[in-house]
C-alpha positions as CSV (number, residue, x, y, z in Angstrom):
1,M,2.2,2.0,-20.1
2,E,3.1,3.7,-16.2
3,G,0.7,2.9,-13.4
4,G,-0.4,7.0,-13.0
5,H,-4.0,7.6,-13.8
6,R,-4.1,9.3,-16.9
7,H,-4.2,5.4,-18.4
8,V,-7.5,4.7,-16.4
9,H,-8.9,4.4,-20.2
10,Q,-6.6,1.9,-21.2
11,L,-7.5,-0.5,-18.3
12,P,-9.3,-4.1,-18.9
13,G,-13.0,-4.0,-18.8
14,R,-13.2,-0.5,-20.9
15,R,-13.2,-0.7,-24.6
16,R,-10.0,-0.4,-26.7
17,T,-10.0,0.4,-30.3
18,G,-6.1,1.0,-31.1
19,L,-4.2,-2.3,-30.8
20,P,-7.2,-4.4,-29.4
21,H,-4.7,-7.4,-28.8
22,A,-2.1,-5.7,-27.0
23,T,-0.6,-6.7,-23.5
24,I,-1.3,-4.3,-20.9
25,V,1.6,-4.0,-18.5
26,V,2.0,-1.6,-15.5
27,D,5.6,-1.9,-13.9
28,H,5.5,-3.2,-10.3
29,F,7.5,-0.3,-9.0
30,H,4.8,2.4,-10.0
31,V,2.0,0.1,-8.5
32,V,3.8,0.0,-5.3
33,Q,4.6,3.7,-5.2
34,L,0.3,4.4,-6.2
35,A,-0.1,1.8,-3.1
36,N,2.4,4.0,-0.7
37,K,0.2,7.2,-1.8
38,M,-2.5,5.5,-0.8
39,L,-1.2,4.7,2.5
40,S,-0.3,8.3,3.3
41,T,-3.6,9.3,2.0
42,V,-5.5,6.9,4.3
43,R,-3.6,8.3,7.0
44,R,-4.2,11.8,6.3
45,R,-8.0,11.3,6.0
46,T,-7.9,9.2,9.0
47,T,-6.4,11.8,11.2
48,A,-8.5,15.0,10.2
49,P,-11.8,13.9,11.2
50,L,-11.0,11.8,14.3
51,R,-8.5,14.0,15.5
52,G,-10.5,17.1,13.8
53,R,-6.9,18.6,12.8
54,R,-3.8,17.6,10.4
55,G,-1.3,15.3,12.0
56,R,1.2,16.7,14.5
57,A,4.8,15.4,15.6
58,T,3.4,14.2,19.1
59,D,0.8,11.9,17.2
60,P,1.5,8.5,16.8
61,E,0.6,8.1,13.1
62,W,2.6,10.9,12.2
63,R,5.7,9.7,13.9
64,A,5.1,6.4,12.2
65,R,4.1,7.9,8.5
66,R,8.0,6.9,7.3
67,R,8.5,3.8,8.5
68,L,4.7,2.8,7.1
69,L,6.2,3.8,3.7
70,R,9.3,1.4,4.0
71,N,9.0,-2.3,3.2
72,R,8.6,-5.0,5.7
73,E,12.0,-6.1,4.9
74,D,13.8,-3.0,5.2
75,L,12.4,-2.3,9.0
76,T,14.5,-4.0,12.1
77,E,12.3,-6.0,14.7
78,K,12.9,-3.1,16.9
79,Q,11.5,-0.4,14.1
80,F,8.6,-3.0,13.3
81,T,7.6,-3.5,16.4
82,R,7.8,0.1,17.8
83,M,5.5,1.1,14.7
84,R,2.9,-1.8,15.3
85,N,2.7,-1.1,19.1
86,A,2.6,2.4,18.9
87,L,-0.1,2.4,16.2
88,M,-2.1,-0.5,18.1
89,D,-2.2,2.0,20.9
90,A,-3.6,4.6,19.0
91,G,-7.1,3.4,18.7
92,Q,-9.1,3.1,15.6
93,I,-6.3,5.5,13.9
94,G,-3.4,3.2,14.1
95,M,-5.9,0.1,13.4
96,T,-6.8,1.8,10.0
97,L,-3.5,2.6,9.3
98,L,-2.1,-1.2,10.4
99,T,-4.6,-2.5,7.8
100,A,-3.7,-0.4,5.1
101,W,0.1,-1.1,5.4
102,I,-1.0,-5.0,5.8
103,A,-2.8,-4.4,2.6
104,K,0.4,-2.8,0.9
105,E,2.7,-5.5,1.9
106,R,0.5,-8.2,0.9
107,L,0.5,-6.3,-2.7
108,R,4.0,-6.4,-2.6
109,D,4.2,-10.2,-1.8
110,L,1.6,-10.7,-5.0
111,L,4.2,-8.9,-7.1
112,A,7.0,-10.9,-6.1
113,L,5.0,-13.9,-6.9
114,A,4.3,-12.5,-10.3
115,R,7.9,-11.9,-10.7
116,T,8.9,-15.2,-9.8
117,G,6.0,-16.8,-12.2
118,A,4.8,-18.7,-9.2
119,D,1.2,-19.8,-8.8
120,A,-0.5,-16.9,-6.8
121,S,-3.9,-18.7,-5.6
122,A,-1.3,-21.4,-3.9
123,S,0.6,-18.9,-2.2
124,M,-1.6,-16.6,-0.7
125,C,-3.9,-19.6,0.9
126,G,-0.9,-21.1,2.5
127,S,-0.7,-24.3,0.0
């Protein structure tokens, strides 16, 4: 099953009549893709009310939009530092975006643990 919205009726907690013992599988690519879409949505929804308009090329959050979609390990230290500092200097908009980006990266970490079969609860607690 793909991770798209059209399959919401098949998620756990919903009553399933067909194949009640089937294991639901969502591939990691589509989960991360959805996280990136949500990050872009957060960026747009945060910018509009606070700035009273859509993002512009001069806005720090607009300049960081492509870096926000990249994986941390794909950013050089200089790119990451530039993005982080610019967003921190942007005030509430930037802090909201950094929080959303960190959440996306933590999701990726969790998915990586699932691929290795590691105990997620021990790794997320720092043990």
